N, C-alpha and C positions, 0 to 999 in steps of 0.2 A: 528610873524607878517608876513603878506603876502607882498612880494616884489612888487614894482610898476609895473615891467615888467609882472609878472605873474598875477597881478590884471587886467591889460589890456587884457590879454588873456582870463581870466575867465569872466570878465565883458564886453568884446567886445568893449572897448573904452569908451570915456566920455559919449556919447549919451545914450548907454544902461545902463551905471552905474547910470544915473539919474533915470532910471526906477526902479532900485533897491532902490534908496534913497526915491522914492515915497512911497515905502513900509516900510520905516524906517529901512532898513537893511544896515549896513556897515560891513566890514570884522571884525572889532574889536567887534562890537555889536553882530554879529552872534556868535562869539566864547564865549563871556561873557554869552549870553543867554542860550546856550546849554551845555557849558562845565560843569557848576555847577551841572546840572541835571543828565548828563549821564557819564561824564568822570570817576567818581569814580567807577561806575559799570564796565566800560571797563577795568580799571586798575586791579580791583579785578578779572575779568575774565582772564586776561593775567597771573596774578600770579597763578590762579587756574590751568589753562591749562598747565603751565610750571611744576607745582608740580605733576600733574598726568600723565606726559609723553609727553606733547606737545612741549618738547624741541627739538624734531627732526626737523632740519632746512630744511625740504623739500618744494618744490615749484611746483605748477601747472602752465603751460604756455598754455593759451587758444588762439587758432588761428581760427577765424571764416572765412568761405569761401563760395562762390557760383559761379558756372559756370566758374571757372578759374583754369587752370593747366598749368603752364609754368615754365621757369627757375627762375622767381622771387620767386615763392613759394618754389621751391627746394632750392634756396639760403637762404631763410628765415629759413627753417627747418635745413639746414646745419649749420647756424650760432648759432642756439640754441644747437645743438649737438656738437658744437665746443667750448662750454663754458668751462672755467677752473674750474667752480664749479663742485663738484662730480656728475657725470651723473646719478648715481642711485638715487639721490635725486631730479632729474628734471623729472616731469611727463608732457609729451607733449600730448595735445589733439587737434585734428582737428575736428571742428564742421562744417559739410557739410550741409548748410542750404538751402535745396531745389534745389540742382544742378541737371542738366539733368542726366539721367541714365547712359549715356556714360562716365561720369566722375568717376563713382564709382570704376571701377577696377584700374584706375590711382591713386586715393586717397588711396585705399587699399594697393597698391604696395608701394606708398610713405611712408605711415605710417609703413608698415612692415620694410622698409629699415632704418627708423629713430626711431624705437621703440616707436611709438606714438599710442595713442588710436584714432580710427576712430569712429566718432558719426555721423550717417546719420539721418537727420531730413526732413520730408516732411510737411512743414508748410501749413496753409490755408490762408496765406496772402503774401504780397510782402516782399521783403528782409527787415529784421530787424536786424541790427547789435546788438542792445540791447538784443533781445531775444536769438540770436545766442551765444553771450558772456555769458548770464545768464545760458544757458544750460550747458556750460563747468564749470562755476563757481559753480553752484549748485551741480555738481558731484564732485567737488574738496574736498578732505579730507586731504590736505596738510596744512602746517602752513601758506604758502604764496601763492598768486596768482599774475601772471603777464598776463595782457591782451595784446596780441601782434597783429601784422598785417601781412598778407601774402606777403607784399611787402617790409618789413623792415629787414635789416641785423644788428644784434647786435654785438658790439665789444665783443671779447672773455671773457673779465673780467666783463661784464655788470652785470650778476646775482651775481657773487661773491662779488663785491663791493657794490651792492645795498643791499644785505642781511646783509653785515657787518654794513652798516649804520642803518638798522632796528634793529639790535641786540643792538646797543647803545641806540636807542630811537624807540620803536615799534609804537609810535603814529605819524607816518609819512606816506606819500605817495611818493615813489621815482619817480622822473621824470627827464628828461633831454632834451636838445635841439635836434632838428631834422635837419640833414643835407641832402640835396637833391642831388641825382645823376641825371644829365640830361638824357633825353630819348636818348638811344643809347650808354651811357657810359657802360651799362651792356647789352650784347646781348646773354648771355648764362650762363651756370653754371660756377661759379667762384671758384677757389681754395682759400678759405678765409684765410687759414693759411699763405699763402705767399703773398696774394694780397690785404688784407684789407687796409693796410696803403696806397697803391697806390690809391685805390678807395676813401678813405677818403680825400686824397690830391686833388682829382678831384672835390669833392663835394662842395656845397655852403650851408651856414647856412641860412635857410629860415624861420624856426619857432623857437621862443624862448622856446617853450615847445611842446613836442609831446603829445598832450592831450589824444590820444587813447592808449598810451603805459603807463600803470599804474601798479606799483608793491607795494603791501601792504599786511597786514595780511588778510587771508581769512575771518576771523571773521568779519571784518569791512564790507566786501561785503555782507556776509550773514545777518548781523544785519540790513543793510539798504535795504535788499532784491534786491540787484544787480542793474543793469542799469534799468532805467525806460523804460518799454516795450511799452509805448505809442509813443515813437519815432520810426518812420518808415523810411526806406530807409537810407539816411544819413543826418546828421546835428544836432549838439548840444548834442547828447547823451553822448559823452565822457566829454564835459565841464560840463554837468549837474551832472555827477557822481563826478567830482572833486569839484564842488560847494557844493555838499552834504557832502563830506568828510570834507570840511572846516567848515560846519555848525555843524559837529560832534565834532569839536575841534582838528582835525588833522592838521598838517602843511605839506607844500610841502618841500621835500628834493631834492634840485637841485644838481645833481652830474655831471653836464656838464663838469666840470673841470677834472673829473676822468674817465668818461666813454663817449661813443659816440654811435650814432645810425644813420644808413643810410637808406634813402628811395629810392627805385629803381623807377626812373621816368617812368610815363605812362600818358595817357590821364586821366584827372580828371573825377571822377564819371563814370569810364569805365563800360558800360553796363546799366547805369541808367540815362543817360543824359535826356531822355524824362520825367522820373518821378521826377527828382531832383528838378526843380524849385517849383513845387506845394508842395512837401513834405517839402522842406527846409523852405518855408514860414510858413507852419503849425507848424513845429518843433520850429522855432524861436519864434513864438507867444506864444507857450506853455512854452518855456524855461523861458520867462520873467514873467510868471504868476505863476510859481511853486516854492514853498519855503519849502515844507516839506522834511524831511530827509528820512523817510521810504516811499517807493513807492511800487506799485504792490500789488497784493493779496498774500495770503499765498502760493498759488500754482505757484509762480513766477518760471521761468526757467523750467516749465513743458514741456514735450515733449513725443511724442509717439515713442518709439524706433523702428527703422527699421533695421532689420538685413541685412547687405550687402550680396549680392548674392555671392555664391561660385564662385571662379575663375574657368572658364572652363578649363578642363585638356588639351584640344586640342589647346589652344592658342599658336601660334608660334611666335618666336622672329625674327624680320627681321631688319637688319641694312642697312641703305642707306647713301651713300656718294654723295653729290651734292654741288652746289655752292650757289644757291638761294633757300630759303624756303619761298614761297609766291612770288608774282610778276606777270608779264604779258607775260613771254616767254613760248615757247613750252615745255621746260623741266620742268618748274614750273607747267604747266598744267598737264603734265604726272604724276608728283609726286603727285599732288592733286588727280588725278584719281585713282592712285594705292592705296593710303591710304584710300580713301573713299570707294573704291570697296571691301576692305577687312577689314571691321570694327571689325571682330572677332579676328584679330591678333594684335600684339603689335609691333610698329615700333620705331626704334631708329635712329633719323635723325641727320646727321652731316653736317652742312652748315655754312660757315662763315658769310653769310648775311641772315638776316631774315627780310622780308617785309610783314607787316600786311595789304596787299592790293592785289588786283587782285586774282590770283588763290591760296588762302590760305585755307588749309583744314578746314572743319567745324566739322568733327568728331574729337574725342579727344583720339584716340587710338595711340598716338605717344608721344615720349619724344624728346626734342630738345637739342642737345649738352650736354648730361650728360655722365659722365664717364662710360665705360663698365667694366664688370667683366671678367678678363682674365681667370678665372676658369670655365666660362660658355661656353657651346657649343651652339652658335647661329645657327638658322635653315637656314638662307639665308642671303647672302651679295649682295646688288645691288649697282653697281657703275654706276653713270650717267657720261658717257664719255665726254659729252660736257663741255668745259671750264676747264677741268682737275681738278676736286676736289681732296681733300686729300685721298690717298689710305690707307685703314685700313686692307686689307686682310692679311697682315703679322703680325699684332699686336694682333689679337684675333682669336679665334677658330670658324670656320664656317663649316657647313655641306656641303653647296654648295655656289659657287660664280659666279655671272653673271655680265656682263657689258652690259648696254644699249647703243648702238652705235647711234650717231646722224645721220650717213649716209652721211654726207657732207665733213667730214675731215678724214684724214688718222689716224687710231688707231693702235699704234705699241706695246701696252701692252697686247694684247689678251692672251698671254701665261700664264698670271696670273690668268685666270678665267677658269671655267668649260665650260661656254657657252657665246657666244656673241649674243645678242638679237637684231634683226633688225625689222624695221617697214615698210620696202619697199624691193622689190625683187632686186632692184639695189644697195642696201646698202652694199652688200658684197665686192664691189670694194674698200672699205675702210680698208679691212682686208688683212692679209697675208696668210690666210688659215691654221693657226696653231691651231685652236680650232673649235669645233662644233658650227654651227650657228642655231639659232631658229628664227621663225617669231612670232611676238606678236603685236596685235593692241590694244592700250589702249581704255578704255571706253570713248566714245565720248559724248553721250547724258547725261551722269551722271553729267557733269559740266556745262550744259546749264542753264541759269537763268530761274526761274519759271515764272517770269513776264517780259514783254517787255515794253520798253519805246519809245514812238513815237518821231520821228525826223521830224520836219516841213520843208517845202519848198524843198522837194525832187522832182526831175523830175518824170514824170509819168512812164517812162521806163529808167532803168539804169543798167549797169553792175557793179558788186561788186568785189573788190580785197582787200585783207587784208594781209599786210606784213610790217615788220619793216626793213628799209634799212640799215642793219648791214654791208653789203658789196655787191659787184657785183653779187654774187650768188643769191641774192634775186630778181634781175631783175628790179631795178629802171630805169636803162638806157634803157632797152627794153620797159618799159612802156612809157617813154618819146618819143621814136621813133614811136611807133605804135598807141598811143592814138588818134592822129588827124584823123586816118583812121577808127575809130570805129563809127558804125551807132548810138549807144547810148552813152551818157556820162558815164564815168567810175568814180565810187565813190571809192576812195582809203582811207582806214582806217589804221592808224599806231599809235603807242604808245611809248612815251619816258619817262614815269614816273618812271620806275625802270630799273635795270640792267645798270645804267649809267656808272659803273666802267668798263663794258665790251663792251660798244657800240663803234663800229668803224665808223659807218656812221655819217655824219655831219648833224644833223637834222636842225640846225639853218640856214644852207645854202639852205634848200629846198625852191625853188621859185615856182611860178605858172606854171602849165603844161596845155597845150592846151587840152580842152575837158576832163579835170580831175577835180573832186570835191574832195578836200582834207579834211578829218575829222580826227582831232588829239585828242587823249586821250579821246575818248568817252567811256561810260560805257559798260559793257557786255550786259545789258538790251537794250541799244540803238543799239549795234552791231548786235544782233540777230533780232532786228526789221528790220534791213537792209537785213538780210538773208531771212526774210519772204517776203520782198517787191521786191527784185532784180529780174531781168529778167534772169540773168545767173551769174555764178561765173567764173572769169578769174584768173589763176595763171601765173605769169610772172617769177617764179623761174627757174633758170637754173638747179638746182638740189635740191631735198628735201630728208631729212631722213625719215620723216613721212608726214608732211603737214597737220597741224590741220585745217587750214582754208578750204582746199579742203575737208577734212573729214566732217566738219560742213556742207558744201554745199551738200555733198552726203547724210548726215542725213536729211537735209531739202528738199531733192528731187529737187535741183536746177540743171539746165543744167551746165555742167562743161567744160571749155576750159583749157587745161593744157598739159605740156610735160608728157611723160611717166616716171614719177619719183615718189618716195615715195609711198603713199597709192594708187595712181592711178594704180600702177603695179598689184594690186589685183582685179581691176575692170573687167578684161577679156573682153574688147571691148564691154561694155554694151551700149545700146542705150541711148543717152543723154550725153555721154562723148566724146568730140572732142579732139583728140590727135594731137598736132602739133610738128614738129621737125625743123621748119625753120621760119624765120620772115615772109616770104611770106604766108605760111600756116596760121600763127597766124592772119595776117591782113585779110585774107579771112574769117576766123571764126568771127572776130570782125565786119565784114561788113554785117553780116546777119541782115535781117529785122525782123525776128521772131524766137523765140526759143520755141520749144515744150516742155511741162513739162514731164520729164521722169518718169518711174516707175522702180526703181532700185531693183535688187536682192542684198540684204544686208547680205546674209549668210556669206560672208567673214569676217564680223565684229565680228561674234560669233565663227566662225571656228577657228580663230586665236586670241581669246580673251585673253588679258593680265592677267585678274583675274584667268582664268582657268589654264593658264600656270604656274603662281606662285603657285597656290594650288597644282598642280601636282608635281612641284619641291619640295614643302614642304613635301608632303606625299610620295615622291619617287615612284610616279606612272609613267607609260610609257608616253612619250611625242613625240611619233612617228609622230603624225599629225602636230606638230609644226616644225619638222626638215626639213632642206633642204639638198641637196647633198653637200658633201665637195667641197671646191673650187679647 
């Protein structure tokens, strides 16, 4: 008999249960109707398969995925390979259902590390979990099948205890409760052997049954022709499969008292929020009208095999230590620029904070916070010196090690690296002269938004400045003093949405400033609309390591008013760049009534390109044009 709790899950509560009653179906009635007709055949089949060698207790775990590779998927795979059940009996399959091409090498690498089969599918429709699962189920030739999820972490005894229950009574579907980990409880790859209990203690029970995590005999899936492939995107496909198992005469085996399952929190329907409402309604309507056991045509689970591309032999492994992965700061933007400008290489990022906002890489050529192999020689180690991230140079083997210097703070660990990389000619003052220095300018245009968003009620003419008031070096006090003397109003943009753990400036204390329009937390599309509209750009920074905002103004051919610091040191007195070294000179520049649009020579941006430097370091090619004289 079906428990009342599970009945509510399958029947979705009293209202939808009435829909079933209209069709004269109750749980007991379903079992009586179908058990007499089919159950004897099923029992005969089990006896037959056991007699001819089906007693091998092996299992296939099917994980469907699309366009997602992160620590959640790695943790899910690790939990399956961490099972106490004999691993040679566990066949793991990853069904890549139409992911972008850039994910392929990452999936291939993941499957290679976890002894899994990679199945790449190029479908002709939107995401269908049903079809993705069926592809793996159809290929399964093991005794059992477990349909899993790329976000779920299994307790290490899950498979062992589930199969033990099925040995006692094979006419069951093993299910259990689902405990939810809040978003942020897991931010990287977890050592599950030592930390599973701690994670479980943090979790909350949110679902009485994880409908999508089903373990039963493979024969039952094959006999019913798998999940109904008319369900698209998300919604009801897993409950529908359980409903059909009930109609076949199977029962639910709830092992929640013996095993557990954790779901790593994330935004619901991630990547499908626009499609979800329409398809969910369609799926729900179909769910309450469908009562057959066998679904799909005989070609269910059909797919056209796509062989994964061979991994290129010249792919290099680059390890990066930083503090923030994603976010709105200069180092976050530099990291995004480096990763996206070198899509042919593989990056291993170590960052204690991951922010899926702002400058978050869109290419998928990276791993985040996964353990490295101490027996491997990695090609390059890049250390982002700002905010002192964790140093890994002594723990693993690297061909070369470089430190990217922020140019505003003293760096005393240069002796640990082969080179110190600067983005301004004045940045060398932060070093002691114990290591060779290189110049490198990151890709600027590559991270500009493709579309701009209009901002209304702007003055006809205005000056633009962009900085976050982390401290006096950013020039907020200078802005307050000179703004009243500007001929045009100054639009000041700043952002406090991320990096809150390291902000020293008091954003809440910011008050109105005469002749200054403050825009807080605007989008990149809005920000670059301002670059397009502004009369000139003004930098109030006392000192810059690079100066992304000035670099953007240079890329947009805006007149620039700045101190001779950061990227400005590469401009070589170009027409359109006004250099000031005193408050009086700055006020004189701001008092101008007209700014002529310059035509910049931008050869310096390519001459010292960061992508070219990294490639030369990886290939051990000469880097003379990037070097500066020793201090």
